[in-house]
SEDREN-903259 format. One line per 10 residues: number of its first residue (from 1); for each residue x, y, z of N, C-alpha, C. Coordinates in steps of 0.2 Angstrom, whole numbers. Example, Ala and Ser with C-alpha at 12.3 -4.5 7.8 and 13.67 -1.06 7.14 Angstrom:
2
1 = 66:-28:39:62:-22:39:66:-16:39; 64:-11:35:68:-5:36:64:0:39
//
This chain:
347
1 = -103:43:160:-98:40:157:-94:46:153; -88:46:154:-83:51:150:-84:50:143; -84:56:139:-84:56:132:-78:53:129; -78:49:124:-72:47:120:-69:53:116; -62:52:115:-59:57:111:-62:57:104; -63:51:101:-65:50:94:-71:46:93; -76:48:89:-81:44:87:-80:41:80; -80:35:79:-80:32:72:-86:30:70; -89:32:64:-95:30:61:-94:25:56; -97:19:56:-96:14:52:-102:12:48
11 = -103:13:42:-109:12:38:-108:4:36; -114:1:36:-114:-6:34:-121:-8:32; -121:-14:28:-128:-17:26:-127:-24:23; -129:-29:27:-129:-36:25:-122:-38:22; -116:-36:25:-110:-38:23:-106:-40:30; -108:-45:33:-104:-46:40:-97:-48:39; -95:-51:33:-88:-53:33:-84:-47:32; -86:-42:28:-82:-36:27:-82:-32:33; -88:-32:37:-89:-28:43:-84:-31:48; -83:-37:48:-78:-40:53:-71:-38:52
21 = -69:-37:45:-63:-35:44:-62:-28:46; -67:-24:44:-67:-16:46:-66:-15:53; -70:-19:57:-70:-18:64:-63:-21:67; -60:-26:64:-54:-29:66:-49:-23:65; -49:-19:60:-44:-14:59:-45:-8:64; -51:-8:66:-52:-3:72:-49:-5:78; -50:-12:80:-48:-15:86:-40:-15:86; -37:-14:80:-30:-14:80:-27:-7:81; -31:-2:82:-28:5:82:-24:6:88; -19:10:87:-14:12:93:-18:16:98
31 = -22:20:95:-26:25:99:-32:21:102; -33:21:109:-39:16:111:-45:21:114; -44:27:114:-49:31:117:-54:33:111; -58:28:109:-63:30:104:-69:25:105; -75:28:102:-81:24:102:-82:22:95; -86:16:94:-88:14:87:-95:14:86; -98:18:81:-105:18:80:-106:15:73; -109:9:74:-111:5:68:-118:6:66; -118:9:60:-125:11:57:-127:6:52; -131:1:53:-134:-4:49:-140:-1:45
41 = -139:2:39:-144:5:35:-148:0:31; -153:-3:35:-157:-8:31:-154:-15:32; -158:-20:29:-155:-27:29:-156:-30:36; -152:-35:37:-152:-38:44:-147:-35:49; -148:-35:55:-144:-33:60:-137:-37:60; -131:-34:60:-125:-38:61:-125:-43:66; -122:-49:66:-122:-54:71:-119:-51:77; -122:-53:83:-120:-50:89:-113:-51:91; -110:-56:89:-103:-58:91:-98:-53:87; -100:-49:82:-96:-44:79:-96:-38:83
51 = -101:-37:87:-102:-30:90:-99:-30:97; -96:-35:99:-93:-35:106:-86:-31:106; -86:-25:110:-80:-21:110:-74:-24:113; -69:-23:110:-62:-25:113:-61:-22:119; -57:-25:123:-55:-22:130:-51:-15:128; -53:-10:132:-50:-3:131:-54:1:126; -58:-1:122:-62:3:118:-67:7:122; -69:13:119:-74:17:122:-81:15:121; -82:9:118:-89:6:117:-91:5:110; -96:1:109:-98:0:102:-106:0:102
61 = -109:4:98:-116:5:98:-118:3:91; -124:0:90:-127:-2:84:-133:2:83; -133:5:77:-139:9:75:-142:6:69; -147:2:70:-150:-2:65:-156:1:62; -156:3:56:-162:7:53:-165:2:47; -171:0:48:-174:-4:43:-181:-1:42; -183:1:36:-180:0:29:-174:5:29; -170:4:24:-164:8:23:-166:16:22; -162:20:24:-164:27:23:-159:31:19; -154:27:17:-149:30:12:-142:32:15
71 = -137:33:11:-130:34:14:-130:40:18; -133:46:16:-132:52:20:-136:52:26; -142:49:26:-145:49:33:-142:44:38; -138:39:35:-134:34:39:-129:38:43; -125:42:39:-120:47:42:-123:51:47; -129:54:45:-132:59:50:-134:56:57; -136:49:56:-138:45:62:-132:44:66; -126:43:63:-120:42:67:-118:49:70; -118:54:67:-116:61:69:-121:63:75; -127:61:75:-132:63:80:-130:59:86
81 = -128:53:86:-126:49:91:-119:49:94; -115:53:90:-108:53:92:-107:57:98; -102:55:103:-101:58:109:-93:61:109; -90:59:104:-83:61:104:-81:68:102; -75:70:104:-73:77:102:-71:77:95; -69:72:92:-68:72:85:-72:66:81; -73:67:75:-77:62:71:-72:59:65; -73:52:65:-69:49:59:-74:44:56; -73:42:50:-77:38:46:-74:32:43; -78:26:43:-75:20:40:-81:16:38
91 = -81:15:31:-86:10:28:-84:3:29; -89:-1:29:-88:-8:30:-83:-12:26; -82:-9:20:-77:-12:15:-71:-9:15; -69:-5:19:-63:-1:19:-59:-3:26; -53:-1:26:-49:-3:32:-45:3:34; -44:4:41:-39:8:44:-32:5:45; -27:8:44:-20:5:46:-20:7:54; -15:3:58:-16:4:65:-15:11:68; -11:15:64:-9:22:67:-14:27:64; -19:25:61:-24:30:58:-27:35:63
101 = -31:33:68:-34:37:72:-29:41:76; -24:38:79:-19:42:83:-15:47:79; -14:46:72:-11:51:68:-15:58:68; -21:57:66:-26:62:65:-28:66:72; -29:62:77:-32:64:83:-26:68:87; -20:66:86:-14:69:89:-13:76:86; -14:77:80:-13:83:76:-19:88:78; -25:86:78:-31:90:79:-31:92:87; -29:88:91:-29:89:98:-24:94:100; -19:94:96:-13:99:97:-14:106:93
111 = -19:106:89:-19:112:85:-25:117:87; -24:123:87:-29:128:88:-31:131:81; -28:130:76:-29:133:70:-34:128:65; -34:122:66:-37:117:61:-42:113:65; -48:113:62:-53:109:64:-55:102:60; -51:101:55:-51:95:51:-44:94:48; -43:87:47:-37:85:44:-38:78:41; -34:77:36:-34:71:32:-28:68:31; -28:61:29:-22:58:27:-22:55:20; -17:52:18:-17:49:11:-20:42:12
121 = -24:40:6:-27:34:6:-25:30:0; -24:24:1:-22:19:-5:-28:15:-7; -29:15:-14:-34:11:-16:-31:4:-18; -34:-1:-16:-32:-8:-18:-38:-11:-22; -36:-14:-27:-41:-18:-32:-41:-25:-29; -48:-27:-28:-49:-34:-26:-52:-38:-32; -49:-43:-33:-51:-47:-39:-55:-54:-36; -61:-55:-38:-64:-61:-36:-61:-67:-39; -59:-72:-35:-56:-78:-38:-61:-84:-39; -59:-89:-42:-64:-95:-43:-66:-98:-37
131 = -62:-97:-31:-64:-100:-25:-69:-96:-21; -71:-90:-24:-76:-86:-21:-73:-81:-16; -66:-81:-16:-62:-76:-12:-59:-71:-16; -59:-65:-13:-55:-59:-16:-48:-59:-15; -44:-58:-20:-37:-57:-19:-35:-50:-21; -30:-48:-18:-27:-41:-20:-24:-40:-26; -26:-35:-30:-23:-34:-37:-19:-28:-36; -20:-23:-41:-16:-17:-41:-17:-12:-35; -12:-9:-33:-12:-4:-28:-10:3:-30; -14:8:-28:-13:15:-31:-15:20:-26
141 = -11:25:-25:-12:30:-20:-17:35:-24; -23:36:-23:-28:40:-26:-30:46:-23; -28:46:-16:-30:52:-12:-23:54:-8; -20:59:-11:-14:61:-8:-12:68:-10; -16:73:-9:-15:80:-12:-15:85:-6; -11:90:-7:-12:96:-2:-19:99:-2; -21:102:3:-27:105:3:-27:112:0; -33:113:-4:-34:119:-8:-42:120:-8; -44:124:-4:-52:125:-4:-55:127:-11; -51:131:-15:-54:133:-21:-54:127:-26
151 = -49:122:-26:-50:117:-30:-55:112:-28; -56:112:-21:-61:107:-19:-68:108:-22; -69:114:-24:-76:116:-28:-76:112:-35; -71:110:-37:-71:107:-44:-69:100:-44; -66:97:-39:-64:90:-39:-63:88:-31; -65:82:-30:-65:79:-23:-58:75:-23; -53:78:-19:-47:74:-19:-46:72:-12; -51:72:-8:-50:70:-1:-55:64:0; -52:58:3:-57:52:4:-60:53:11; -66:51:12:-70:52:18:-66:48:23
161 = -64:42:21:-61:37:27:-54:40:29; -51:45:25:-45:48:28:-46:54:32; -52:56:33:-54:63:36:-56:62:43; -54:67:47:-56:67:54:-57:75:55; -63:76:59:-64:83:60:-67:84:67; -67:90:69:-70:91:76:-78:90:76; -81:88:81:-88:87:81:-91:94:79; -97:94:76:-100:99:73:-107:98:72; -111:104:71:-118:103:70:-120:103:63; -115:103:59:-116:102:51:-118:95:50
171 = -122:94:45:-125:88:44:-124:87:36; -125:80:34:-124:78:27:-131:80:24; -131:82:18:-137:84:14:-140:78:11; -146:76:14:-149:70:13:-152:69:6; -152:75:2:-154:75:-5:-149:71:-9; -143:70:-7:-137:67:-10:-137:60:-8; -137:55:-12:-135:48:-10:-129:46:-13; -126:50:-17:-119:49:-19:-116:56:-19; -109:56:-18:-106:63:-18:-108:67:-12; -111:63:-7:-113:67:-1:-107:69:3
181 = -101:65:3:-95:67:7:-92:73:4; -92:74:-3:-89:79:-6:-93:86:-4; -100:85:-5:-104:91:-3:-102:93:4; -102:88:9:-101:90:16:-94:93:17; -89:91:13:-82:94:14:-82:101:12; -85:102:6:-86:109:4:-88:114:9; -94:112:12:-97:116:17:-93:116:24; -90:110:25:-85:110:31:-79:115:30; -76:115:24:-71:119:23:-72:126:24; -78:128:23:-80:135:24:-79:137:31
191 = -79:132:36:-79:134:43:-72:134:46; -67:132:42:-60:131:44:-56:128:39; -49:129:39:-45:125:35:-44:118:37; -42:114:32:-41:107:32:-33:107:32; -30:102:35:-23:100:35:-22:93:32; -17:93:27:-16:86:25:-10:83:29; -10:77:32:-5:74:35:-2:69:30; 3:70:27:6:66:21:8:59:24; 5:54:21:7:47:23:0:43:23; 1:37:20:-5:32:20:-7:29:26
201 = -13:30:28:-15:27:35:-22:23:34; -25:23:28:-31:19:27:-31:16:20; -35:11:19:-35:7:13:-43:7:10; -43:10:4:-50:10:1:-50:4:-4; -54:-1:-3:-54:-7:-7:-60:-6:-13; -58:-8:-19:-63:-8:-24:-63:-15:-27; -69:-18:-27:-70:-25:-29:-72:-25:-36; -71:-30:-40:-72:-31:-47:-79:-34:-48; -83:-35:-43:-89:-39:-44:-96:-34:-43; -94:-28:-44:-100:-23:-44:-103:-22:-37
211 = -99:-23:-32:-102:-23:-25:-99:-17:-21; -96:-12:-25:-94:-6:-22:-99:0:-25; -100:5:-21:-104:10:-23:-101:14:-29; -94:14:-29:-91:17:-35:-91:13:-41; -92:6:-41:-93:2:-47:-100:2:-49; -105:2:-44:-112:2:-46:-114:8:-49; -111:14:-46:-113:20:-49:-106:23:-51; -103:21:-57:-96:23:-59:-96:30:-61; -90:33:-60:-88:40:-62:-90:41:-69; -93:46:-71:-95:48:-77:-101:43:-79
221 = -104:39:-75:-110:36:-76:-116:40:-76; -122:38:-77:-128:43:-78:-129:46:-71; -129:41:-65:-131:44:-59:-126:48:-56; -119:46:-57:-114:50:-54:-114:57:-58; -115:57:-64:-115:64:-68:-121:68:-66; -126:65:-64:-132:69:-62:-130:72:-55; -127:68:-51:-126:70:-44:-120:76:-44; -116:75:-49:-110:80:-50:-113:87:-52; -118:87:-57:-121:93:-59:-125:96:-54; -128:92:-50:-132:95:-44:-128:98:-39
231 = -122:95:-38:-117:98:-33:-114:104:-36; -112:104:-42:-110:110:-45:-115:116:-45; -121:114:-46:-126:119:-46:-127:122:-39; -127:118:-34:-128:120:-27:-123:125:-25; -116:123:-27:-111:127:-24:-108:132:-30; -112:133:-35:-109:137:-40:-108:145:-38; -112:147:-33:-111:154:-31:-104:155:-27; -101:149:-25:-95:150:-22:-89:150:-27; -90:149:-33:-85:150:-38:-83:157:-39; -77:158:-40:-74:165:-41:-68:165:-46
241 = -65:171:-47:-59:171:-51:-54:166:-48; -53:167:-41:-49:163:-37:-49:155:-38; -56:153:-38:-57:146:-39:-55:144:-46; -57:148:-51:-55:146:-58:-47:146:-59; -44:151:-56:-36:151:-56:-33:145:-53; -37:143:-47:-34:137:-43:-35:131:-48; -41:130:-51:-42:125:-55:-37:124:-61; -35:130:-64:-30:130:-70:-23:128:-67; -22:131:-61:-15:130:-58:-15:123:-56; -20:120:-54:-20:112:-52:-18:108:-58
251 = -22:110:-64:-21:106:-70:-13:107:-72; -11:113:-72:-4:114:-74:1:111:-70; -1:111:-63:4:107:-58:4:100:-60; -2:97:-61:-3:90:-62:1:88:-69; 0:93:-74:4:91:-80:12:91:-79; 14:96:-75:21:96:-73:23:90:-69; 19:88:-64:21:82:-61:21:76:-65; 16:76:-70:16:70:-75:22:70:-79; 24:76:-81:31:76:-85:37:74:-81; 37:77:-75:42:75:-71:43:67:-69
261 = 37:65:-68:36:57:-67:38:53:-73; 36:56:-79:38:53:-85:46:53:-86; 49:59:-85:56:59:-86:60:55:-81; 57:55:-74:60:51:-69:59:43:-71; 54:41:-74:52:35:-76:57:33:-82; 58:37:-86:63:36:-92:70:35:-89; 72:39:-84:78:39:-81:79:32:-78; 74:30:-74:74:23:-71:75:18:-76; 71:19:-81:71:13:-86:78:13:-90; 81:19:-91:88:18:-94:92:15:-89
271 = 92:17:-82:96:14:-77:95:6:-77; 89:4:-77:87:-3:-77:90:-6:-83; 89:-3:-89:92:-6:-95:100:-7:-94; 103:-2:-92:110:-2:-91:112:-8:-86; 108:-8:-81:109:-13:-76:108:-20:-79; 103:-21:-83:102:-27:-86:107:-29:-91; 110:-24:-94:115:-26:-99:122:-28:-95; 123:-25:-89:129:-27:-85:127:-34:-82; 121:-35:-80:120:-42:-78:121:-47:-83; 118:-45:-89:119:-50:-95:126:-51:-97
281 = 130:-46:-96:138:-47:-98:141:-51:-92; 139:-50:-86:141:-54:-80:139:-61:-81; 133:-62:-83:131:-69:-84:135:-72:-90; 136:-69:-95:140:-72:-101:147:-73:-98; 150:-69:-94:157:-70:-92:156:-76:-87; 151:-77:-83:151:-82:-78:150:-89:-82; 146:-88:-88:145:-94:-92:151:-97:-95; 155:-92:-97:162:-94:-100:166:-97:-95; 166:-94:-89:170:-97:-83:168:-104:-81; 161:-105:-81:158:-111:-80:160:-116:-85
291 = 160:-114:-92:162:-119:-97:169:-121:-96; 174:-116:-94:181:-118:-93:182:-122:-87; 178:-121:-82:179:-126:-76:176:-133:-78; 171:-133:-82:169:-140:-84:174:-143:-88; 177:-139:-93:182:-142:-97:188:-145:-93; 190:-141:-88:196:-143:-84:194:-149:-80; 187:-149:-78:185:-155:-74:185:-161:-78; 183:-161:-84:183:-166:-89:190:-169:-90; 195:-164:-91:202:-165:-92:205:-169:-86; 203:-166:-80:206:-169:-73:203:-176:-73
301 = 197:-177:-74:194:-184:-74:197:-189:-78; 198:-187:-85:202:-191:-90:209:-192:-87; 212:-187:-85:219:-188:-82:219:-193:-76; 214:-192:-72:214:-197:-66:213:-204:-68; 208:-205:-73:207:-211:-76:213:-215:-79; 217:-211:-82:223:-213:-85:228:-215:-80; 228:-211:-75:233:-213:-69:231:-219:-65; 224:-220:-64:222:-226:-61:223:-232:-65; 222:-231:-72:223:-237:-76:231:-239:-76; 235:-234:-76:242:-235:-76:244:-238:-69
311 = 241:-236:-64:243:-239:-57:240:-246:-57; 235:-247:-60:232:-254:-60:237:-259:-64; 239:-256:-70:244:-260:-74:250:-262:-70; 253:-256:-66:259:-258:-62:258:-263:-57; 252:-262:-54:250:-267:-48:250:-274:-51; 247:-275:-57:246:-281:-60:253:-284:-62; 258:-280:-64:264:-282:-66:268:-284:-60; 267:-280:-54:271:-282:-48:268:-289:-45; 262:-290:-45:259:-296:-43:261:-302:-47; 262:-301:-54:264:-306:-58:272:-308:-56
321 = 276:-302:-55:283:-303:-53:283:-307:-46; 279:-305:-41:279:-309:-35:277:-316:-36; 272:-317:-40:270:-324:-41:276:-328:-44; 280:-325:-49:285:-329:-52:291:-330:-46; 292:-325:-42:297:-326:-37:295:-332:-32; 288:-332:-30:286:-337:-25:286:-344:-28; 285:-344:-35:285:-350:-38:292:-353:-40; 297:-349:-39:304:-351:-41:307:-356:-36; 312:-360:-38:315:-365:-34:319:-361:-29; 323:-356:-31:327:-352:-26:323:-349:-20
331 = 317:-347:-22:313:-344:-16:310:-350:-11; 308:-355:-14:306:-361:-10:312:-363:-6; 318:-364:-8:324:-366:-4:325:-361:1; 326:-355:-1:328:-349:4:323:-348:9; 316:-349:7:311:-348:12:311:-353:18; 313:-360:16:314:-365:21:320:-363:25; 325:-361:23:331:-360:26:330:-354:31; 326:-349:29:325:-343:34:320:-345:40; 315:-350:38:311:-352:44:315:-356:49; 320:-361:46:324:-365:50:328:-361:55
341 = 331:-356:52:336:-351:55:332:-347:61; 326:-346:60:322:-342:65:320:-346:71; 319:-353:69:318:-357:75:324:-358:79; 330:-359:76:336:-360:79:338:-355:84; 336:-349:81:338:-343:85:333:-341:90; 327:-345:90:322:-343:95:318:-337:93; 318:-335:87:314:-329:85:307:-331:83
//
């Protein structure tokens, strides 16, 4: 069997409804030359009907591991089984937009200089409603920055679901059960440059019922802080004057971007206020014109009523005059004469 162009590793555990949506986003991809590796880390195996590959797909493989072995080992199981030239990642609670795989694979397949690329990712808040269903809340682009390997040592600005890289013997550090993707990308970046393809191609969904890894172990929470310190300790030897300068530069750049965004927001607010004032003035003018039209209409109706009344009075006077004529002796005499004359003349 020919190897697919892309292998997509999908982690899941006991969330068939979410897995169904994730796989649906894969089956909607414009690129068809890919295989799907569903790694069920513990729990019950996903329903068989979810695992039927769509026509044209490179196949779907289930790797069910019970009991669970952890997030990093789940990824490594997928990497060990992957046959594709390139590797992509999709957790069961996230989504790819239809052009995601094609965008990244086209770039990597055409490049001799880059072995990894990533796109921008939009975060969508999901709010649990009283009917048990989630509804979309706020939307925010949280992953959308140019690549800087020095800065990557201090902050993770690349989402794993936005990443695609060439197949590699590099594996995830199984001593990490959170921030494993950040650690992996630091080590992967030492093997070659990453390239950012600007544009949102994936959706990272955050639910408000504590069912995300990011909400169960929130940033600055005890577990996340411990993992971050462990990661910094592991990679501290990679820090240098350049990495510190990159960190300072990134802070200054972000501050400049925030100031620019604030200034642009102020300009937009001023423009919107001026537009609102123009609209208010236009509404006031329209209200005045409407009041005048209503006054003219009332005057027209009153005038029409007077004219109808006058016409009725004239009609009544005319009818009274006709009745007087018909009742007169002259009319009765003349009307008989005219009828006789008509008979004589044969009319």
